[in-house]
N, C-alpha and C positions, 0 to 999 in steps of 0.2 A: 567043618570049620570050628564048631564048638568043641568037638573032640580033640582037635589039634590044639586049640587054645588051652584046653585043660592040662595038657602035658607041658606047657611052657612054665619054666621055673625062673624066678627072678635071680639075677646075678648081683651079688652084693658088691657095692662100690668098693674099690680098693681103699685100704686104710693107711693112714700115716700115723705112726706112733713114736713117742719119745723113747729114748733109752730108759729102761726100767719103768715102764708104764705102771701107774698105780702106787709108786713109791714116794713116800714123804721123807725128805731129808730134814736135817736140823740146822741148815745153814742160816736160817733167820727165825724170827718169832711170829711170822705171819699167821700160822695155824696153831700156835701155842697159846692157850688161855692162861696157863700158870706154870711157872717152873721155880723150884726152890731147891737149894742144896746141890745144884749142878753148875758146872762151868762149861762154856763152849770152847772146844779145842780144835784148832786147824792142824791138819796132819800133813807133814811134808812127805812127798813121794819117796819111795825107794827107787834108786836109779841104777841102770847098768853102769858098770865101771868103765866101759869103753863105748865109743860110738857104735851104732848099728849100721850107719851108712856114711861113707867117706867119698871124697873125690878121687877116683882111681882110673878114670878113663881120659884119653887124650883130649876129648872135647869139653871136659869139665875144667875150664880154665879159671884162673883167679884164686881166691882164698879157699874155696871149698864148695859145699853143697848146702842149699838153703831149703828148709821146709816151709816155703810159702805155698801151702797147698793142703791136700786132703789125704787121709788114710781111710781105708775101707776093709772090712773083714766079713767074709761069708762063712758062717759056722757050718753050713751044709757041705761046703767043699773044702773048708780049711784054708782057703786062699786069702792072703793079704795082698792088698794093692796100695800103692802110694804114688800120688802125683806131687812132685816137689819141684818148685819153680816151673821150668818148661819141660821137665822130664818125668819119666814113668818107670816104676820098678815093681817087682812082685816077689812074694816070699811064701814058703810053706809053713814057717814057724814064727814069723814076725821078727826074727833076729838075723837071719842070713838072707840077703836080698840079691836078686838077679836083675841085671839091667838088660832087658831084651834088645835084640837087634831088630829095629822096626823100619818100616818103609816110608816114614813121614819125612825125615830129613837125614841127609848124609853128611859125613865129615871126612874130607880127603877121600871121597869116593866110597866110603864104607858106611853101613847102616849105623844109626845111633838109637838112643832111647828118648830123643826129643819127640814131643807130641804137640806142643803149642808153638805157633809161629813166632811169637814174641811175648815178652812179659811173663809174669808168674800167674798161675791160675788156681783159684779155689773152686773145688768141684762139688756139685750136688749130684748124688746118685738118686734120681727122682723116681721113686718106686710107684708113684701114682700118676705119672705122666702117661696119657693115653696113646701118644704117638711114640712108637718104639725108636724112631730115629732121633728122638730128643730125650731119651732116658737119662743122659748125662748132660749137665749144664755147667758152664764155666764162667766165672767172673775173672777176666784177665786184665791185669794192670797195663796201662799205657806208659810210655816213657815219662819220667818225672817232669820234663819240661812241657809235655803235652797235658798230663794229668788225666784223671778219670779212668774209666774201665770200659772195656768192650765185652760183649756177650757172645758165647759160642755154645753150640749144641752138638751132641754126638750119639751114635748108637752103641758104640763099644768103649768109649772113654779114651780112644787112641786117635781116631780120625775125626777132625773137628770142622764144623762149618760156622762161619761168623753170622750173627744176626745183623744183616744189613752192613752198611759201610760206616755208620756213625757210632759213636760211643753210646752205650746205654746209660752210663753215669758220667756226667761231665765234671764231677767234683771228686776229690780224694786223690791220694797219691801213694804209689808203691805197694801198699799192703791192703788186701781186702779179704774178708771172710764172708761166706754165704751159707745160708741154711734155708730149708723149707719148714715153716712152722706147723707142727702137728695140730694145733688148736684152730688156726684160721686158714691153713693151706697157703698162706702168703709166703713169698720169698722175702727173707730179711738179709740185707747186705750190711755188714759191719765194716766200716772203713776208717782210715785215718784222714780227716777232712782237709787239713791245710799243710803246706810245706813249712818246715820250721824256720825260724830266723835266729841269728846269732844272739841278739839281745832283744827278745820279744817285748813289745810295748803293750800288748794286750793278749788275752787268752787265745785269740785267733792266730797267733804267730807261734803256737806251740803244737806239739804232737798230742792229739786228743783222740777221743772215741766218738763216732757218730753212727747213726743207723738210718737206712732208707728202706722202704718196702715196695713190693710189686705184686700184682696179681698174675702177671704173665711172663716175668723175667725180662721184659723188653722196656716197658714203661714204668718208671720209678717215681716215687714221691720225692719231695724235697727232703734233704737230709736233716736230721735233728741231732744236735750235740748232746750226748748222754753220759760222757765220762770226762771229767776235768780234775786236775790235781787240786788238793786242798791244803790247808795250813799244816795238817799232820804230815802230809807228803813232803813239805818243804821245811820242816822243823830243823833239818840239818844244815840248811843253806847259810853260808857266810859271805859269799862274794856275788857280784852282780850277774856273772855269767852262769852261775849255778842254779839248777832248778830240777824238779821232777816232772817227767813227761810219761805218756803211755805210748810205747813204741808201736803197739798194734791194738786193735779192738776185735774181740771175737765173742761169740755166744753159741750155745747149743742147748737144746731141750733135754732135760734129764728129770724123769719122774714128774712131779708136780711143780718143778722149778725150772728155771733157766740158769745156766752157769756159764762162766767164762774164765779163762786164765790169761790175764794180760801181763805183758812184760813191763815191769816198772823200770824206767830208765832214769837213773840219777846222773845228770850231766854234771860232772865234777869240774871240767874245764874245757875250753875250746882252743884247739891248736892254731897257732899263727901260721905255721908252715906244715905241710903234709907231703908225704910221698905218694906215688901213684897208687890209686885204689884205697887210700887211707881216708877215713872220715875225720872231719874237723871236730865232731862232737865226741867227747870221751867220757867214759864212766861205766859203772857196772849195771847189770840188769838181772832181775829175778822175776819169777812168775807168781802173781798174787791172784786170789780168787775174787770174783765179783758175782753178784746174784741178781736175779730178777724173777718176777712172777708172770710176766707176759712177753719177755724178750725185747721190750721196747724201753721201759724205764729201768735203769740199773742202779744198784747200790754197792758201795764198797763194804767189805767186812769191817766190823769194829776191831776184830782180831786180825791184824795185818801181817801175821807171820806168813812167809812164802809157802805155797804148796809145791812149787818147783824151785828150790833154793839154788844159789850159786854153788858150784862144786870146786874142788881144789885143782882140777887138771883141765880136761877138755871142755868143760862146761862152766867156766867161771862166769860167763854171762849167758842168760836164757833169752834169746833174741825173739823167738816166736814159737807158737805151737800149731799143730794141725787144727783143721776146722773143728774137729770134735774127737773125744777119746773113743776107744773101742772097748767093748766088753768081751773079754777072752776068758772062758770058764768063769771063775768067780773073782776075777780081777778086772781093774780098770787099767788100760794101757793108753798112754798119751805120748806121742812122738813130738819132739821139739828141736828147734835149731839151737845149736850149742856153739859158743865161741870160747876158745881157750885163753882169752884175754879180755880186756875191757873193749867197749865198742870202737873206740878210736885208736886202738893199737896199730902200729905199722904192720905191713904185710911183706915178708914174714916178720915176726913169729906168729902173727894172727892167723888162725886156722879155723875154718867153720865146718862143722859136721852135723849129723843128726843123731840125737840120743833118744832113749826110751825111759819114761817115768812110769812107775806102777803104784797103785794103791789096792787095798782090798776093795771089794764091791761096795759102792756108796761111801768110800772111805775118805772123802775130802775133809769132813767135819764130824765131830761127835759131841754129845753132851755127857760129861763125866761126873760121877758121884764118888765120894770117898767113903770113909767108914760110917759116917752118918747118912741116914737114908735121904736120897734125893727123890724129888717128885717132878714129873712132867705130865701136864694135862693138856689134851688137845682141845681145839674148838669143836663145834658140832660137826659130825660126819653124816652126810645123807646121800652121797652119790657113790658109795662103795659098800660092799658087803662080802661075805664069804670068809675064808680062812685068813687069820692074821699071821703075818710073817715078820719077824723082828731080826734085825742085823745088830748084834751086840757081842762084846767081849766081856763075859761075866766069869772068866776063869778064876779070878780071885774074890768073887763076890756072888751076888744073886740078883735076879730080876724077876718080878711078877707084874702082871697086867690086870687091871680092873676095868670093867665096862660100866659107864655111867649113863644116866638119862640126861636130858638137856639141862636139867637144873643141878647136875652134879651129884645126884644120889646113885649109889652103887646098885646095879640091877641084880635081882635074885639069880643065883647060879653063876654070876660073873665076879665074885669077890676075890680078893687077894688070897684068902685061905684056900679057895677052890682052884686056884691057878697052879698048874704044874711049874715048879720053880726052874728057871733057866740059870745054869751055873757053869756054862762052858763058853767057848769062843766059836761062833758060827755066824756066817752071813745069812743063813736061812733058818733061824729058829722057828719052829712051828709052835704057836701058842695054843694051849688047850686048857680047858677047865674040866672039873669032874663030870659035869653033865653036858658040856658043850665042846664041840670041836670047831665051831664057826661063830662068827659075830651075828647079832640079831639082823634078820632080814625084813622085819616088819615095822621098824621104828628108827628114828634118829638116835644117835648115841655119841658119846665121847669116850676117849681112852685115857686111863691114868696109869702111867708107868712108875713103878716103885723100884728103885735100884740102889745097891750098895757096892762100892768098889767095882764099878762097872762102867764101860764106855758104850753108850747107845748111839748107833750111827743112823738108823732109819727104821721105818716100818712100811710094810707093803700090804695093801688090800686091793683085790681085783675091782676095777671100775665096774659099776652095774651094767653098763652097755656091753661089757666084754663077756658076760655070763652066757653060757649056752642054754 
């Protein structure tokens, strides 16, 4: 028995990691001790000129297809998967999608790509779920008059079983996003808490953002309102029915931050009469970035330029985004619901499709310096070490990095003069000094970036727990 016991090896618990584990973005100043001579710039995505998914099947009735759902990419197989509304589709390149003939629901006697029995579903691909039958979980919206969300689980993402007969969330309407938090392993549901009113008397009669949490996906905390419009949002308002609202709430873990892209809905007027399928609420929508450090308390950017702006044609309004972006090679891909008109336009000409927005890796925000040297100093770093990787465009300038002690003194061997100058555009610059290729492993330290005519997007250091 002792000999047998000696051969037993412990199996490491499965890990849950954010996108770009160990990466520090510059979306806020939380981990910046000092910055001078730099400005924060929000970067709009580059977008495909045409939709990547349209309504082209006889069962896709109405104005079009909605991305109220999730996208997933497996770099090992190269397969893209998308759950949009009640439906499911796959792709080999993320641009050309196949709507498979499935056995879940038929239309006029023929197979369709429906996978959800009703409502739209936000999917969690739950890599740390020990029960393979529940590797996929879905938060599915109930009809607006009923409100709330039901929970479902699946082994393959196609055939679903409901968690009991009751709603798992009795609040919220129409739109919900869901994630599993890498830090706490809790499930976070991001929902629109209240149905809107034509002339709201208080904030609870507007489209807002709220969050609820769960340990098991079945029992949820009370929701907390985390996103409300402010005076800056409504600075354009001139009439009683006009206002700014948040059409949806979402969030995802990215590096050492949490990010979300929320559709800012500027309600310009309310129609007295509408045609079939037309919304009373009219106005444009664009995608703006929000930030958090725990996925629960959220902040707006001071720089409120859109990261997914309105387009001139098929995406004049950005109605919603997938649960999270995908990392494909060295790019970020984010799929979104696009309307070729304002939200309350009649059908037709209103047409709804799914578009694709792209950024460079970590490319939502940068700190930019001009011809005069800019400086960015971090707070103390004690939980990461190893090689330093920097994402920066220094094509027209230069960037060097110094390593400091906790008091701000430059460490010997880590001076600016000993740092190999970065003077090109690369999402993965490897920072080296004359005597060092890695950061100190035996002490706390800070980083000081010195840059000219450069855009600094992020830096990455491997978390200590990840080292072999």
